[in-house]
C-alpha positions as CSV (number, residue, x, y, z in Angstrom):
1,M,115.4,172.4,57.1
2,T,113.1,170.1,55.1
3,Q,112.2,166.7,56.7
4,V,111.7,163.8,54.8
5,K,107.9,162.7,54.2
6,T,106.4,159.4,52.5
7,G,106.4,160.0,49.2
8,D,109.4,161.4,49.0
9,T,112.5,159.5,46.7
10,V,115.6,159.9,49.3
11,R,119.5,159.1,49.5
12,I,121.1,157.0,52.7
13,H,124.2,155.7,53.5
14,Y,123.6,152.9,56.0
15,K,125.4,150.1,57.9
16,G,123.5,147.1,58.7
17,T,124.5,145.0,61.4
18,L,123.6,141.9,63.6
19,S,123.0,141.2,66.7
20,D,126.5,140.0,67.5
21,G,127.7,143.2,66.2
22,S,129.1,141.8,62.4
23,T,128.0,143.6,59.4
24,F,125.7,141.8,57.0
25,D,125.6,144.8,54.1
26,S,127.3,148.4,53.8
27,S,126.8,151.2,51.4
28,E,130.2,151.8,52.3
29,G,132.1,152.6,48.9
30,R,129.2,152.8,46.9
31,E,126.8,155.1,45.8
32,P,124.1,155.9,48.8
33,L,120.7,153.8,48.0
34,E,118.0,155.8,46.5
35,F,114.4,154.7,47.1
36,Q,110.8,156.0,47.6
37,V,109.5,156.1,51.1
38,G,106.7,154.2,51.7
39,S,107.0,152.5,48.6
40,G,107.8,148.8,49.9
41,Q,111.1,149.2,48.3
42,I,113.1,148.5,51.6
43,I,112.1,146.6,54.8
44,P,109.4,148.3,56.7
45,G,111.5,148.4,59.7
46,L,113.8,150.7,58.0
47,D,111.3,152.6,55.6
48,K,109.2,153.7,59.0
49,A,112.5,155.1,60.7
50,I,112.8,157.6,57.9
51,P,109.8,160.5,57.4
52,G,110.9,163.3,60.0
53,M,114.7,163.4,59.1
54,E,116.6,166.0,57.6
55,V,119.5,165.7,55.0
56,G,122.5,165.3,57.3
57,E,121.0,163.6,60.0
58,K,122.3,160.4,61.4
59,K,120.3,157.8,63.8
60,V,120.8,154.2,64.2
61,V,117.5,151.9,63.8
62,E,116.9,148.5,65.6
63,V,114.9,146.4,63.4
64,P,113.0,143.4,64.6
65,S,112.7,140.8,62.2
66,S,108.9,141.0,62.1
67,E,109.5,144.1,60.5
68,A,112.6,142.8,58.3
69,Y,112.4,139.5,56.5
70,G,110.4,137.8,58.7
71,P,110.4,134.4,61.1
72,V,112.0,131.9,59.8
73,N,109.2,129.4,58.1
74,P,110.2,125.8,58.2
75,E,108.2,125.1,55.1
76,M,110.6,126.8,53.4
77,R,113.1,124.0,53.9
78,Q,113.2,121.1,51.5
79,A,114.9,117.9,51.6
80,V,115.9,116.4,48.2
81,P,117.1,113.2,47.4
82,R,120.9,113.3,46.8
83,E,121.0,111.6,43.7
84,G,118.5,114.1,42.0
85,I,121.7,116.7,42.5
86,P,124.4,117.0,39.7
87,P,127.4,115.8,41.1
88,E,129.2,118.6,39.9
89,I,127.2,121.1,42.0
90,P,129.1,121.9,45.3
91,L,127.0,120.6,48.6
92,D,129.3,122.0,51.2
93,I,126.7,124.0,54.5
94,G,126.3,127.9,53.5
95,T,126.2,127.0,49.9
96,M,124.2,129.1,47.8
97,L,122.2,127.7,44.6
98,Q,119.4,128.6,42.5
99,M,116.5,125.9,42.1
100,Q,113.4,126.3,39.6
101,T,109.7,126.0,40.7
102,P,107.6,124.1,38.0
103,Q,106.3,127.4,37.1
104,G,110.1,128.7,36.2
105,Q,110.5,130.6,38.9
106,V,114.1,131.0,39.8
107,V,114.3,130.7,43.7
108,P,117.8,130.9,45.6
109,V,118.2,128.5,48.2
110,T,121.1,127.6,51.0
111,V,122.4,124.2,51.6
112,V,121.5,123.9,55.6
113,D,122.5,120.2,55.9
114,V,123.8,117.1,53.7
115,T,123.5,113.3,54.3
116,E,124.5,110.2,52.3
117,T,121.0,110.1,50.7
118,E,119.6,113.8,51.3
119,V,120.4,117.3,51.3
120,T,118.3,120.1,52.8
121,L,117.6,123.2,50.9
122,D,116.6,126.2,52.9
123,A,114.6,129.6,50.3
124,N,114.3,131.3,53.7
125,H,116.1,134.6,53.0
126,P,119.1,134.8,54.9
127,L,118.3,137.1,57.2
128,A,115.1,135.9,58.0
129,G,114.7,135.3,62.0
130,K,117.1,138.0,62.6
131,D,116.8,141.4,64.3
132,L,118.7,143.8,62.6
133,T,120.6,147.5,63.5
134,F,121.0,150.2,60.9
135,A,123.7,152.9,61.7
136,I,121.5,155.0,58.4
137,E,122.6,159.1,57.5
138,L,120.1,160.5,55.3
139,V,122.2,162.2,52.4
140,E,119.6,163.6,50.3
141,I,116.1,164.7,49.6
142,A,115.9,164.2,45.9
């Protein structure tokens, strides 16, 4: 059988879980994920696990946070004055919002703390600092 090599376009089914066993993403019920191996389209730890696989092969891949979304960066958290946020914006902990940088770039943020005077927003990726596990199946080498 043909084995995947860097540069190949592949399609995989996957289920991503956290260390507590909860699923954070899955291709179940969807088309397989298609990407070019080694191109940087997916996280490095998963990308490195694909070469050498054959169509139909399944494996479980443990990806440390350093090869996934990286460590939590404290500089990506910012406290903003509460009065600077329009009153109709929900400020529940865990709410996903979007901010705009002075250069016009849209940045997704999560509300992580709310006091009477400040709201702390976190622009880290929600999976930053987390080790991930992927159960994958190679469906096709295009």
